[in-house]
DONU-810057 format. One line per field, with one value per residue (C-alpha): x, y, z; residue in one letter. Coordinates in Angstrom, 3 decimals, decimal comma, padded with zeros to 6 digits. Each point is the difference from the previous one (the first is absolute). Example, Ala and Ser with C-alpha at 12.3 -4.5 7.8 and 13.67 -1.06 7.14 Angstrom:
BEGIN
x	(012,300 | 001,370);
y	(-004,500 | 003,440);
z	(007,800 | -000,660);
residu	(a | s);
***
This chain:
BEGIN
x	(025,902 | 000,182 | 002,280 | -002,633 | -002,744 | 002,262 | 000,762 | -003,714 | -000,754 | 002,713 | -001,349 | -003,543 | 001,294 | 001,955 | -003,079 | -002,124 | 002,561 | 000,065 | -003,798 | -000,100 | 002,624 | -001,871 | -003,313 | 001,200 | 001,688 | -002,991 | -002,298 | 002,426 | 000,329 | -003,790 | -000,234 | 002,864 | -001,562 | -003,422 | 001,294 | 002,289 | -002,967 | -002,050 | 002,913 | 000,673 | -003,663 | -001,657 | 002,240 | 000,928 | -003,448 | -000,880 | -003,689 | -003,053 | -000,716 | 003,413 | -000,620 | -003,373 | 001,784 | 002,095 | -002,828 | -000,936 | 003,614 | 000,365 | -003,182 | 001,072 | 003,359 | -001,720 | -002,250 | 002,749 | 003,142 | -000,892 | 003,393 | 001,826 | -002,223 | 000,340 | 003,777 | 000,204 | -002,118 | 002,078 | 003,283 | -001,122 | -001,811 | 001,258 | 002,472 | -002,717 | -001,129 | -003,644 | 000,355 | -002,932 | -002,483 | 001,763 | -000,396 | -003,692 | -000,605 | 002,125 | -000,927 | -002,532 | -002,818 | 000,142 | 000,246 | -002,908 | 002,132 | -001,655 | 002,051 | 003,161 | 003,527 | 000,191 | -003,230 | 000,805 | 003,687 | 000,201 | 003,501 | 001,754 | 000,923 | 000,812 | -002,434 | 001,415 | 001,102 | -000,806 | 002,807 | -000,204);
y	(-032,794 | 003,717 | -000,516 | -002,141 | 002,565 | 002,734 | -002,200 | -000,643 | 003,691 | 000,835 | -002,657 | 001,367 | 003,524 | -001,121 | -001,735 | 003,115 | 002,192 | -002,357 | 000,007 | 003,804 | 000,249 | -002,435 | 001,873 | 003,387 | -001,169 | -002,129 | 003,030 | 002,041 | -002,799 | -000,216 | 003,731 | -000,134 | -002,892 | 001,679 | 003,319 | -001,636 | -001,844 | 003,188 | 002,021 | -002,512 | -000,412 | 003,335 | 003,023 | 000,399 | -000,387 | 002,434 | -000,610 | -000,190 | -003,497 | -001,177 | 001,663 | -001,686 | -003,359 | 001,238 | 001,491 | -003,265 | -000,501 | 003,624 | -000,199 | -003,320 | 001,419 | 003,134 | -002,164 | -002,356 | 002,130 | 003,656 | 001,278 | -002,039 | 001,376 | 003,555 | -000,251 | -001,431 | 002,810 | 002,579 | -001,558 | -000,068 | 003,348 | 001,987 | 002,048 | 001,319 | 003,562 | -000,865 | -003,715 | -000,234 | 001,147 | -002,162 | -003,128 | 000,771 | 000,590 | -002,910 | -002,698 | 000,911 | 001,335 | -002,705 | -002,725 | 001,347 | 001,068 | 002,961 | 002,734 | 001,994 | -001,330 | 001,471 | -001,672 | -003,378 | 000,094 | 002,212 | 000,897 | -001,596 | 003,204 | 003,375 | 002,792 | 002,941 | 002,879 | 003,590 | 002,503 | 002,766);
z	(038,030 | -000,532 | -003,024 | -001,699 | 000,483 | -001,418 | -003,022 | -000,530 | 000,282 | -002,536 | -002,371 | 000,302 | -000,580 | -003,076 | -001,433 | 000,603 | -001,753 | -002,987 | -000,185 | 000,115 | -002,710 | -002,215 | 000,294 | -001,241 | -003,216 | -000,979 | 000,266 | -002,059 | -002,541 | -000,334 | -000,619 | -002,485 | -001,914 | 000,000 | -001,239 | -002,556 | -001,519 | -000,114 | -001,315 | -002,773 | -000,936 | 000,617 | 000,459 | -003,655 | -001,536 | -002,744 | -000,639 | 002,219 | -001,346 | 001,242 | 003,346 | 000,434 | -000,024 | 002,932 | 002,061 | 001,696 | 001,056 | 001,111 | 002,095 | 001,506 | 001,057 | 001,303 | 002,181 | 001,192 | 000,118 | -000,486 | 001,138 | -002,653 | -002,763 | 001,271 | 000,254 | -003,514 | -001,442 | 001,854 | -001,157 | -003,638 | -000,211 | 003,012 | -002,017 | -002,341 | 000,739 | 000,718 | 000,684 | 002,427 | -002,644 | -002,587 | 002,155 | 000,555 | -003,730 | -001,173 | 002,551 | 002,662 | -002,194 | -002,726 | 002,674 | 002,039 | 002,969 | 001,701 | 001,588 | -000,450 | 000,291 | 003,505 | 001,169 | -001,564 | 000,971 | 003,102 | 001,090 | -002,982 | -001,810 | 001,485 | -000,691 | -001,904 | 002,192 | -000,748 | -000,386 | 002,640);
residu	(x | x | x | x | x | x | x | x | x | x | x | x | x | x | x | x | x | x | x | x | x | x | x | x | x | x | x | x | x | x | x | x | x | x | x | x | x | x | x | x | x | x | x | x | x | x | x | x | x | x | x | x | x | x | x | x | x | x | x | x | x | x | x | x | x | x | x | x | x | x | x | x | x | x | x | x | x | x | x | x | x | x | x | x | x | x | x | x | x | x | x | x | x | x | x | x | x | x | x | x | x | x | x | x | x | x | x | x | x | x | x | x | x | x | x | x);
***
């Protein structure tokens, strides 16, 4: 009898592990698909008219998956000297998003450190 209960417990544990493993990749896949669509459609725009077509999508992603949007913006513009101001000027202001990069995307990008 004890062998059966151990087998059942192992089966339940295996199912739980599989469920946990399947949850994490699907979240990552959703973020990847979301940011890929935004990256393809909106990150390379040159005119404000082109950007306006992306604002609805940007705001939707901001409402539904803020971290994905913030990580995408950081990955695309993070190596620019003043990327936080650039993101605000290029995306937040034209799309009606109030705030700075740090208030909209807290903790996504490190703050500059002062030299002693």
